[in-house]
NUKE-688082 format. One record per atom (N, C-alpha, C, O): residue in three letters; x, y, z negated. Coordinates in steps of 0.1 Angstrom, whole numbers, padded with zeros to 4 digits, always signed. Layout:
% residues N
ALAXYZ
...
END
This chain:
% residues 127
MET-0290+0904+0003
MET-0281+0899-0007
MET-0274+0910-0014
MET-0269+0919-0007
THR-0272+0909-0027
THR-0264+0919-0034
THR-0251+0913-0038
THR-0250+0901-0041
LEU-0241+0921-0039
LEU-0228+0916-0044
LEU-0226+0921-0058
LEU-0226+0933-0061
THR-0224+0911-0067
THR-0222+0914-0081
THR-0207+0911-0084
THR-0203+0900-0081
ARG-0200+0920-0090
ARG-0186+0918-0094
ARG-0186+0914-0109
ARG-0189+0923-0117
LEU-0182+0902-0112
LEU-0182+0898-0126
LEU-0167+0898-0131
LEU-0158+0895-0124
PRO-0166+0903-0144
PRO-0152+0902-0150
PRO-0148+0887-0151
PRO-0156+0878-0151
LEU-0135+0885-0152
LEU-0130+0872-0154
LEU-0128+0868-0168
LEU-0125+0877-0176
ILE-0128+0856-0171
ILE-0124+0850-0183
ILE-0112+0842-0179
ILE-0114+0831-0173
VAL-0100+0846-0183
VAL-0088+0839-0179
VAL-0082+0832-0191
VAL-0079+0839-0201
THR-0081+0819-0191
THR-0077+0811-0202
THR-0063+0806-0200
THR-0060+0799-0190
ALA-0053+0809-0208
ALA-0040+0803-0207
ALA-0037+0796-0221
ALA-0039+0802-0231
LEU-0032+0784-0220
LEU-0028+0777-0232
LEU-0017+0784-0238
LEU-0006+0787-0232
ALA-0018+0788-0251
ALA-0007+0796-0257
ALA+0006+0789-0257
ALA+0016+0795-0254
LEU+0006+0776-0260
LEU+0019+0769-0260
LEU+0025+0768-0246
LEU+0036+0770-0244
GLY+0016+0766-0236
GLY+0021+0765-0222
GLY+0026+0779-0217
GLY+0036+0780-0210
ALA+0019+0789-0221
ALA+0023+0803-0217
ALA+0037+0806-0223
ALA+0045+0812-0216
ALA+0039+0802-0235
ALA+0052+0805-0242
ALA+0063+0796-0236
ALA+0074+0801-0233
ALA+0060+0783-0234
ALA+0070+0774-0230
ALA+0074+0776-0215
ALA+0085+0774-0212
PHE+0064+0780-0207
PHE+0067+0780-0192
PHE+0066+0794-0187
PHE+0068+0796-0175
GLY+0064+0804-0195
GLY+0064+0818-0191
GLY+0053+0822-0182
GLY+0054+0831-0173
VAL+0041+0816-0183
VAL+0029+0820-0176
VAL+0022+0831-0183
VAL+0020+0830-0195
THR+0019+0842-0175
THR+0012+0852-0181
THR-0001+0855-0173
THR+0000+0853-0161
ALA-0011+0859-0179
ALA-0024+0862-0172
ALA-0031+0872-0179
ALA-0031+0873-0192
GLY-0038+0881-0172
GLY-0046+0891-0178
GLY-0060+0886-0180
GLY-0064+0876-0173
ALA-0068+0892-0189
ALA-0081+0887-0191
ALA-0090+0899-0193
ALA-0087+0909-0200
ASN-0102+0899-0186
ASN-0112+0909-0188
ASN-0125+0902-0191
ASN-0131+0896-0182
ALA-0129+0902-0203
ALA-0140+0894-0207
ALA-0151+0904-0211
ALA-0149+0914-0218
ALA-0164+0901-0207
ALA-0175+0909-0211
ALA-0186+0900-0216
ALA-0187+0888-0211
ALA-0193+0904-0225
ALA-0204+0896-0231
ALA-0214+0892-0220
ALA-0218+0900-0212
GLY-0217+0879-0220
GLY-0227+0874-0210
GLY-0221+0872-0196
GLY-0229+0868-0187
SER-0208+0873-0194
SER-0203+0871-0181
SER-0197+0857-0179
SER-0185+0856-0176
ASP-0205+0847-0182
ASP-0200+0834-0182
ASP-0203+0826-0170
ASP-0202+0813-0170
LEU-0208+0832-0159
LEU-0211+0824-0147
LEU-0198+0819-0140
LEU-0197+0807-0137
CYS-0188+0827-0138
CYS-0176+0823-0132
CYS-0164+0827-0139
CYS-0164+0837-0147
SER-0153+0820-0138
SER-0141+0824-0144
SER-0129+0817-0137
SER-0131+0808-0129
ILE-0117+0822-0140
ILE-0105+0816-0135
ILE-0097+0811-0147
ILE-0095+0819-0157
GLU-0093+0798-0147
GLU-0086+0793-0158
GLU-0072+0789-0154
GLU-0070+0784-0142
THR-0062+0792-0162
THR-0048+0788-0159
THR-0043+0779-0171
THR-0046+0781-0182
HIS-0035+0769-0167
HIS-0029+0760-0177
HIS-0015+0757-0172
HIS-0012+0754-0160
ALA-0005+0757-0182
ALA+0009+0752-0178
ALA+0008+0737-0178
ALA+0003+0730-0186
ARG+0015+0731-0167
ARG+0015+0717-0165
ARG+0029+0713-0161
ARG+0032+0714-0149
GLY+0038+0708-0170
GLY+0051+0703-0166
GLY+0059+0713-0158
GLY+0065+0709-0148
GLY+0060+0725-0162
GLY+0069+0735-0155
GLY+0061+0742-0144
GLY+0067+0750-0137
MET+0049+0739-0142
MET+0041+0745-0131
MET+0028+0751-0137
MET+0026+0749-0149
VAL+0021+0758-0129
VAL+0009+0764-0134
VAL-0003+0758-0126
VAL-0003+0758-0114
GLU-0013+0754-0133
GLU-0026+0749-0127
GLU-0036+0761-0128
GLU-0038+0767-0138
ILE-0042+0764-0116
ILE-0052+0775-0116
ILE-0065+0768-0111
ILE-0065+0761-0101
ALA-0076+0771-0118
ALA-0089+0765-0114
ALA-0100+0776-0114
ALA-0100+0785-0122
GLY-0109+0775-0104
GLY-0121+0783-0104
GLY-0132+0775-0111
GLY-0134+0764-0108
ILE-0139+0782-0120
ILE-0149+0775-0129
ILE-0163+0783-0127
ILE-0163+0795-0127
VAL-0174+0775-0127
VAL-0187+0780-0128
VAL-0194+0773-0139
VAL-0193+0761-0141
GLU-0202+0781-0147
GLU-0209+0776-0158
GLU-0223+0783-0159
GLU-0223+0796-0159
SER-0234+0776-0160
SER-0247+0782-0160
SER-0256+0774-0170
SER-0255+0762-0171
ASP-0264+0782-0176
ASP-0274+0776-0185
ASP-0286+0770-0178
ASP-0294+0762-0184
THR-0288+0774-0165
THR-0299+0769-0157
THR-0293+0763-0144
THR-0282+0766-0140
PRO-0300+0754-0138
PRO-0295+0748-0126
PRO-0293+0758-0115
PRO-0302+0766-0112
ILE-0281+0757-0108
ILE-0278+0766-0097
ILE-0272+0757-0086
ILE-0266+0747-0089
SER-0273+0761-0074
SER-0266+0754-0063
SER-0262+0765-0053
SER-0268+0775-0052
GLY-0252+0762-0045
GLY-0248+0771-0035
GLY-0235+0767-0029
GLY-0231+0755-0028
SER-0227+0777-0025
SER-0214+0774-0019
SER-0203+0783-0025
SER-0206+0793-0032
TYR-0191+0779-0023
TYR-0180+0787-0029
TYR-0168+0787-0020
TYR-0167+0779-0011
ARG-0159+0797-0022
ARG-0146+0798-0016
ARG-0136+0802-0027
ARG-0138+0812-0033
PHE-0126+0794-0028
PHE-0115+0795-0038
PHE-0102+0798-0030
PHE-0098+0790-0023
GLU-0096+0810-0033
GLU-0084+0814-0025
GLU-0073+0818-0035
GLU-0076+0825-0045
VAL-0061+0813-0032
VAL-0049+0816-0040
VAL-0038+0820-0030
VAL-0035+0813-0021
VAL-0034+0833-0032
VAL-0023+0838-0024
VAL-0011+0839-0034
VAL-0011+0846-0044
SER+0000+0832-0030
SER+0012+0832-0039
SER+0023+0839-0031
SER+0025+0837-0019
SER+0031+0847-0039
SER+0043+0853-0033
SER+0053+0855-0044
SER+0050+0859-0055
GLY+0065+0852-0040
GLY+0076+0852-0050
GLY+0089+0847-0044
GLY+0090+0846-0032
PRO+0100+0845-0052
PRO+0113+0841-0047
PRO+0113+0828-0039
PRO+0121+0826-0031
GLY+0103+0819-0042
GLY+0102+0806-0036
GLY+0095+0807-0023
GLY+0093+0797-0016
GLY+0090+0819-0019
GLY+0083+0820-0006
GLY+0068+0824-0008
GLY+0064+0828-0019
LYS+0061+0823+0002
LYS+0046+0827+0002
LYS+0038+0815+0006
LYS+0042+0806+0014
SER+0026+0815+0001
SER+0016+0805+0005
SER+0002+0811+0004
SER-0001+0819-0005
ASN-0007+0806+0012
ASN-0021+0809+0012
ASN-0029+0796+0011
ASN-0028+0787+0019
ILE-0037+0794+0000
ILE-0045+0782-0002
ILE-0059+0786-0002
ILE-0063+0795-0009
ASN-0067+0779+0006
ASN-0082+0782+0007
ASN-0089+0769+0005
ASN-0086+0759+0012
GLN-0098+0769-0004
GLN-0107+0757-0006
GLN-0121+0762-0007
GLN-0124+0774-0010
GLY-0131+0753-0003
GLY-0145+0757-0004
GLY-0154+0746-0001
GLY-0150+0735+0002
GLY-0167+0748-0003
GLY-0177+0738-0001
GLY-0189+0742-0008
GLY-0192+0753-0012
SER-0198+0732-0010
SER-0210+0734-0017
SER-0209+0728-0031
SER-0200+0720-0034
PHE-0218+0732-0040
PHE-0218+0728-0054
PHE-0232+0728-0060
PHE-0241+0735-0055
ASN-0233+0721-0071
ASN-0244+0721-0080
ASN-0239+0723-0094
ASN-0229+0716-0098
ALA-0245+0731-0102
ALA-0241+0733-0116
ALA-0253+0735-0124
ALA-0264+0738-0119
GLY-0252+0734-0137
GLY-0263+0736-0146
GLY-0259+0733-0160
GLY-0247+0733-0163
PRO-0269+0732-0169
PRO-0266+0729-0183
PRO-0257+0717-0184
PRO-0258+0707-0176
GLY-0249+0716-0194
GLY-0241+0704-0197
GLY-0227+0707-0195
GLY-0219+0697-0198
GLY-0222+0718-0192
GLY-0208+0721-0191
GLY-0204+0727-0178
GLY-0211+0728-0169
PRO-0191+0732-0178
PRO-0186+0739-0166
PRO-0183+0729-0155
PRO-0181+0717-0157
VAL-0183+0735-0143
VAL-0180+0728-0130
VAL-0168+0734-0124
VAL-0168+0746-0122
THR-0158+0726-0120
THR-0146+0731-0114
THR-0148+0733-0099
THR-0152+0723-0092
LEU-0146+0745-0094
LEU-0148+0748-0079
LEU-0134+0752-0074
LEU-0131+0764-0072
GLY-0126+0742-0072
GLY-0112+0745-0066
GLY-0102+0744-0077
GLY-0104+0749-0088
ARG-0091+0738-0074
ARG-0080+0737-0083
ARG-0067+0736-0075
ARG-0066+0728-0065
VAL-0056+0743-0080
VAL-0043+0742-0074
VAL-0033+0741-0085
VAL-0035+0746-0096
THR-0022+0734-0082
THR-0010+0734-0091
THR+0002+0739-0083
THR+0005+0733-0073
LEU+0008+0750-0089
LEU+0019+0756-0081
LEU+0031+0758-0091
LEU+0029+0759-0103
GLY+0043+0758-0085
GLY+0055+0760-0092
GLY+0064+0770-0084
GLY+0071+0765-0075
ASN+0064+0782-0087
ASN+0072+0792-0081
ASN+0076+0803-0091
ASN+0070+0813-0092
PRO+0087+0800-0099
PRO+0091+0809-0110
PRO+0092+0823-0104
PRO+0099+0825-0093
GLY+0087+0833-0111
GLY+0088+0847-0106
GLY+0077+0851-0096
GLY+0076+0862-0091
ALA+0068+0842-0093
ALA+0057+0844-0083
ALA+0046+0852-0089
ALA+0044+0852-0102
THR+0038+0858-0081
THR+0025+0863-0084
THR+0014+0856-0077
THR+0016+0853-0065
TYR+0004+0851-0084
TYR-0007+0844-0078
TYR-0020+0853-0078
TYR-0025+0856-0089
ASP-0024+0857-0066
ASP-0037+0865-0065
ASP-0048+0855-0063
ASP-0048+0848-0052
VAL-0057+0854-0072
VAL-0068+0844-0072
VAL-0082+0850-0070
VAL-0085+0860-0076
ARG-0090+0844-0061
ARG-0103+0849-0059
ARG-0113+0837-0057
ARG-0110+0828-0050
LEU-0124+0838-0065
LEU-0134+0828-0064
LEU-0147+0835-0060
LEU-0152+0844-0068
ALA-0152+0832-0048
ALA-0164+0838-0043
ALA-0175+0828-0043
ALA-0173+0817-0038
VAL-0186+0831-0050
VAL-0197+0821-0052
VAL-0210+0827-0046
VAL-0214+0838-0050
SER-0217+0819-0038
SER-0231+0823-0034
SER-0240+0812-0040
SER-0239+0800-0037
ALA-0249+0816-0049
ALA-0258+0807-0056
ALA-0271+0813-0058
ALA-0273+0824-0062
ASN-0281+0805-0054
ASN-0295+0809-0057
ASN-0298+0823-0051
ASN-0305+0831-0058
GLY-0293+0826-0039
GLY-0296+0839-0033
GLY-0287+0851-0038
GLY-0290+0862-0033
ASN-0277+0849-0046
ASN-0269+0860-0051
ASN-0254+0856-0048
ASN-0250+0845-0047
ASP-0246+0867-0047
ASP-0232+0865-0044
ASP-0224+0871-0057
ASP-0228+0881-0062
TYR-0214+0863-0061
TYR-0206+0867-0072
TYR-0191+0866-0068
TYR-0187+0857-0060
VAL-0182+0875-0073
VAL-0168+0874-0070
VAL-0161+0875-0083
VAL-0163+0885-0091
CYS-0152+0866-0086
CYS-0142+0867-0097
CYS-0128+0866-0092
CYS-0125+0858-0083
GLU-0120+0875-0096
GLU-0106+0876-0091
GLU-0097+0881-0102
GLU-0100+0888-0111
ASP-0084+0877-0100
ASP-0073+0881-0110
ASP-0060+0879-0103
ASP-0059+0872-0093
SER-0050+0885-0109
SER-0036+0883-0105
SER-0029+0877-0117
SER-0029+0882-0128
ILE-0022+0866-0114
ILE-0015+0859-0125
ILE+0000+0859-0122
ILE+0004+0856-0111
ALA+0008+0863-0131
ALA+0023+0863-0130
ALA+0029+0851-0137
ALA+0027+0849-0148
ALA+0038+0844-0129
ALA+0045+0833-0135
ALA+0060+0837-0137
ALA+0065+0843-0127
ARG+0066+0834-0148
ARG+0080+0838-0150
ARG+0089+0826-0150
ARG+0101+0827-0152
END
């Protein structure tokens, strides 16, 4: 098995980012649409989701990890399981909603699909 490191596509709603102080970095590359991390402001909190999208049918397993640290304390969240994805739209592989102003959320989505391993990760700062 080979390990392929894919850049992330991090989506933040502009209004939510401005209203709730959520900031996220994004590294997008052409053709890197298998996995991504999405963030959205939700009622004073931030929702973080791991996403897989493929033009062809794929199946496998995933592990979605979020490590939060900030003034409100620390937390480690781990989700995982099996999945099927394919044409027709993105599939959410893990989702958390957190509220810790001033926190940093380190997010990692590891996907094993059709004999290949992929890792998407990012650090998201909430203000």
